[in-house]
C-alpha positions, 0 to 999 in steps of 0.5 A: 570508495564512493558513498551512496545514501539511500532513503526509505522513510525520511529521518528525522522528519518522520518522528517530527511530523508524526511522532510529534518530536521537537526539532530541538530535542537532542536525538532529533538534532543528532539525526538531522546532523547525520542526514545533513552531513550524508546529503553533503558528502555522498556521491549519489542520492537514491530514494524509493520516494518519488518527490523526496528531492523536495525535501533535500532541497528544502534542507538547502543541498543540490538535487543533481545526483538524486535518482527515484528507485521504487519498491518492486514485486518478485514475478511468480516462476512457473514453480510458484504458479503450479502450487496447489491452493492452500488447505487453509481456513482463510481460503475456505472462508472466502470460497464460502462467501464467493459461493453465497455470491458476496461481492468481497473487498479485501485488505491483507497485512498489518493492522496498524493505526497508520493504515486507516482501517477504521475508515473501512469499518465505518464504510462497511457500516454504511453499506450494511444490507447490500451483498458485500463483505469486507474481508481483513487478513492479518495482525497488528497492534490495533486489530482487537480494537478493530474487532471491538468496534465491529462488535459494538456497532453490530457490523455484520458485513466485516470478517477478520481473518487470521494472517496467512504465510506469504506464499498463500497471499496470492490465493487470497487475493485471487478470491477478492473482487476488490483489493483496498489500500488505505493510509492515514492522512500525513503531511509527510506523504507530500514526498509521495509514497511507494507501498510494497502491498499496492504492487503485490495487489497489482501483480494479482491483477485486481482493481483496487480501491486507493484511499491515500493522499500522497503527491503520486498516485500509482492506481490513477497512473496505471489506470487500475481502480479508483483513487479516493480521499484518505479517511473519507468512508462516504467516498469509499462507499461511493467508490465501491458502489461504482465497482459493483455496478461495473461488469466483471469484464470491466473490473478485469481490465482494470486488474490487468492494467495494474499487473501490466504497469507493475510488470513494466515498471516494478520488476526488480529486474528493471529496479536493479538496472536503474540502481546500477545506473545510478550507481555509475553516474 
């Protein structure tokens, strides 16, 4: 049987660079031995990271058998598209804000340190007094901390909403004017990122504010939003001012660019074919 090594997060590089573990820690050394063994003995390497081949070369191995296959999206069929809008509090709240004329910037997903949501709140603080609301839908281990920060600094333009079921996410996204995506600054991102959340935003045809620093930038590639430095609230404020000054039609064009891009490059039918071709090499 042939052996194919599929890489998502790079281990043990991730616990070394993000977790602060020593490369000489016994368990890290054990993992490093396993990674090197796989590179040396596998018939092919497949990764969701566009530039993981640089890491493989750094480890001293060939990348002739390396193939990049990113994360993907499920394209809604007619049955899913015909689902009625859920009668849930989160949707009611967004409808209420839309009716009041607010410009809605939204994040959906995990509230964890990696997502740098504190920067979003700092940007919101600087935009107090403008007709804009920042929406955070989901849960996570720093959600309470973010709510405390909001209350302590009296940031009245941020709204926290409880998580919703996955099938309700497209309805949440449909209410937004801009979808927000951010990650902390990490040297590890020099090998690229492939975030599922980003492709969900693109599929929803929403213009995207992308606060991520990595070796790849799908938002710029797709021309579907504005990319800014990571963890820089001033850049976020400038980008949102630009979004608010665009016409609704201009923002719709951005959103449609993202949808076309993700359908062309990230449908699972396309990715499965690419994966199969890698196995047949």
